[in-house]
C-alpha positions as MATLAB code, in Angstrom:
seq = 'MADTHEVAVLAGLSIKILLAATIGILLLGVYIGILIYGENSLTVLQHLKEKKVSLIEEAKILKAENQKLQKEYFELKQLEPKE';
ca = [
       7.901   40.494  -26.972;
       6.274   44.053  -25.468;
       2.487   42.430  -25.593;
       4.068   39.468  -23.361;
       5.997   42.013  -20.685;
       2.597   44.066  -20.763;
       0.743   41.169  -19.943;
       3.424   40.013  -17.175;
       3.237   43.210  -15.608;
      -0.556   43.281  -15.527;
      -0.467   39.833  -13.951;
       2.016   41.169  -11.485;
       4.233   37.899  -12.592;
       7.161   36.895  -14.805;
       7.378   34.797  -17.195;
       9.477   32.736  -15.219;
       7.728   32.407  -11.788;
       4.642   31.043  -13.992;
       7.115   28.686  -15.420;
       8.342   27.800  -11.950;
       5.167   27.288  -10.467;
       3.527   25.236  -13.308;
       6.662   23.034  -12.932;
       6.753   22.530   -9.118;
       2.413   21.881   -9.298;
       4.117   19.102  -11.919;
       6.148   17.558   -9.739;
       3.856   17.972   -6.884;
       1.100   15.934   -8.667;
       3.752   13.160   -9.693;
       4.863   13.253   -5.881;
       1.522   12.273   -5.392;
       0.532   10.046   -7.473;
       3.648    8.128   -6.471;
       2.132    8.072   -3.076;
      -1.138    6.968   -3.939;
      -0.459    4.309   -6.560;
       3.500    3.445   -6.115;
       5.347    0.362   -5.099;
       5.251    1.666   -1.611;
       1.654    3.249   -1.758;
      -1.533    3.651    0.013;
      -2.982    0.953   -1.731;
      -0.318   -1.627   -1.416;
      -0.454   -1.043    2.333;
      -4.261   -1.461    2.310;
      -3.797   -5.102    0.508;
      -1.344   -5.990    2.898;
      -3.512   -5.451    5.699;
      -6.541   -7.164    4.029;
      -3.951  -10.278    3.564;
      -2.830  -10.058    6.975;
      -6.585  -10.511    8.108;
      -6.905  -13.362    5.745;
      -3.713  -15.030    6.834;
      -4.546  -14.690   10.350;
      -7.987  -16.313   10.095;
      -6.110  -18.796    7.704;
      -3.813  -19.778   10.840;
      -6.844  -19.774   13.388;
      -8.383  -22.502   11.034;
      -5.181  -24.623   10.469;
      -4.516  -24.507   14.749;
      -7.825  -26.044   15.017;
      -7.407  -28.705   12.493;
      -3.968  -29.515   13.888;
      -5.408  -29.917   17.376;
      -8.009  -32.221   16.039;
      -5.503  -34.276   14.001;
      -3.068  -34.418   17.221;
      -6.038  -35.679   19.174;
      -6.633  -38.329   16.706;
      -3.031  -39.076   16.983;
      -2.947  -39.845   20.436;
      -5.802  -41.667   20.909;
      -4.399  -44.144   17.951;
      -1.123  -44.291   19.909;
      -2.790  -45.436   23.022;
      -4.134  -48.278   20.778;
      -1.504  -49.648   19.705;
       0.819  -51.826   21.737;
       3.656  -50.442   24.013;
       7.075  -51.716   23.041;
];
């Protein structure tokens, strides 16, 4: 026990402080891991941004197709006899 106390005195730290610092570092690491890879993480945010861009592109394509089909519909409706 005296050797441990001498080492702690030489390092200027006690075992309690070293243990608290180690636990703090581990908790910080877990927190950062959750921020990067968790359910509400940066990677999820990036995937959602990519999905948003693809959905906007798909919406543009569908709007153009809708315009074409509406034009065709109204042209065909003009050809039908009026009631």
